[in-house]
C-alpha positions, 0 to 999 in steps of 0.5 A: 759209268759215265754214260750211266750217270748221264742217262739218270741226270736225263730222266731225273730232269725229264721227271722234274719238267713234268711235275713241274708241269703238272704242279701249275694250274691257271683257271679262266675267269668266271670258272671254278677248279675241283682239285682232287687229292688221290680222288678224293675231294680236296679243296676249290680253286679261284680263277688265277694260277695255282701250284698243286701237287703232282701226282697226288693233286688233280683238277678233276672238273672245272665248273663255269659260273656263267648263266647258260642256255639250254634248248631242248628238242621239240617233245610230244605232250598229250593234252586233256582233250587228248591231242598230241602237241609238240612243245620246244623249251629253252632253260636259263640256269646258273651254277651256285655252288659248283662241288654240288653241281660236280657230285650230287648229280652226274650228268645235270643236263640230262637230268634237267631235260628228263625233269623238264620233259616230265613237268610239262607232261603234268603240266599239259595234261590237265589242260586243254588246246585251246588253254595251251596255246592261250597260257604261255605264261602260266605254264612257264610260271609253274615249270620254274618253279618245279625245275628251281626246287629241284636243282636246288639240291644240285647247286643250279638255280634255273632262272627262266623258263621259255616255250619257243613253240606250240606246235598242234597236229596238222590237222587240228591246225587247219581246223584252226586256221579256217576258224580263225580266217572265218572268224576274220572274215565275219568281223569285216564282214560286220565292220562293213555292214555296219560302214554301209548302214552308218553310210546309208543313215548319213546319206538318207539324212543328208537327202532329208536335210536337202528336201527340207531346205529345198522344200522351204526354198520352194516355198518362199520363192512361191511366196515371193513370186505370189507377192509380185503376181499380186503387187503386178496385178494390182498395178496392171489393174490400176493402170487399166482402171486408169486407162478406162477411166481416161478412155471413158471420160474421153469418148463421153466428152468428145461426144462421137456419132454413129458415123464413128463408131462404125468405122471403128467396128470396122477397124476392128475387123480385120483383127477378129479374122486373124489366126491360122485355126479361124478356117469360118467367120461369121458376119455378125447382124450388126454389121449392116446396120454400121454399114448403113450408118457409115455410107450415109456419113461418108456419103454426105462428106463426099457430097460436101467435099464434091460441091454437090448439094447437101442438106445442112440440117442433116450434117454439121462438122462435130466440134473438136474436143480437148480431152486432156481440157476436160480432165484437167477441168475435172480434177481442178473441180474435185480439188476445189471442192476437197479445199472448201470441206476442208476450210468448213471443217477448219471454220467449224474447229477453229469456232468451237476452240475459241467457244472454249476459250471464252467459256474460260476466260468470262465469268459466269453470268447470274439470273435473278432464279439463281440459275447460272447462264454461260454466254458462250454455250448457246453459241455452241451446237452441241448446247442443245440450243440454236447457234448464233454467230456474232458479226466478226465470225460471220465475216470470217466465215464468209471470207473462208467461203469466198476463198474456197469458190475463188480455189 
């Protein structure tokens, strides 16, 4: 008996422990528990410690209320231009009603996947390949709108849909890469040609400006060089003219004879014979006459210095002529003439001024015929009458003439 009683107590204790374990439930944060009683929905339990009726109540579902991310494998979709593309998508969703999410859809993840596939086929089927590759945002908006409307009755909200990749066929991808490469090469060649054109334009503009500046510099240089040559030629001509004038005056002042001219002619002969190209030298006919004159002159000089008798009537030593003295004398004469003309002009001007002053100072004389007579007007040369000079004026004129002659 005691053994049977002990066995019953042990069984009761085990049952009590199991019932206690089954009645205590702990729900984690951001989770909701769905409690069923005898296979029927009874209530939901929030995060924390809860007690349920053991063997009657049961936590059938535990729903995660956080936003979840579900990636779907690539799916083959045919575009409007009959090209197969592989689309890999990602969906971000969140459970807003755990009861409907547990009982409205048997497997809401699989349902969302199938709905996404069929919706993508409908959207991509109305676009060609180029639109599909360039309209990702439009595809995302359409897909999210359709999924949000379909999953609303399941207690699920689709927050975002993204297409991770769109893979066209390999042949199309190669053609697109070749087209893109050709387009890039074309743009690069266009940019290179544009750069070369700009470079050539700038180079031509620089060459033109350089040529213009060089031509202006050469023109100014030529003008300055011509002016310098002109001034040098003028100075050289003035110097030569003065030299010729001086030599001509010296020659005429010294009165050279035939002997001196013959001697000068003989001195010029060696200079005429100089030069590498002078292979043949023609003696002019005037050389004989010059030599004859020089010989006669030299013979007379030798006979005189050697003590031989010479006819004094035939030869007489020329007198020395001071060329510089003659030039100075001629300059003094020219200065005297110019001073004389200046003094005469001054005297005439003074006489005219004195006549005007006298005419303005003295009253007019009246004759018997009521005619006004100006005593000074008859003295002026432009009055039509004879010029009469008074004694002081004649004296002053004689004095000025005497000063001019002394100068």
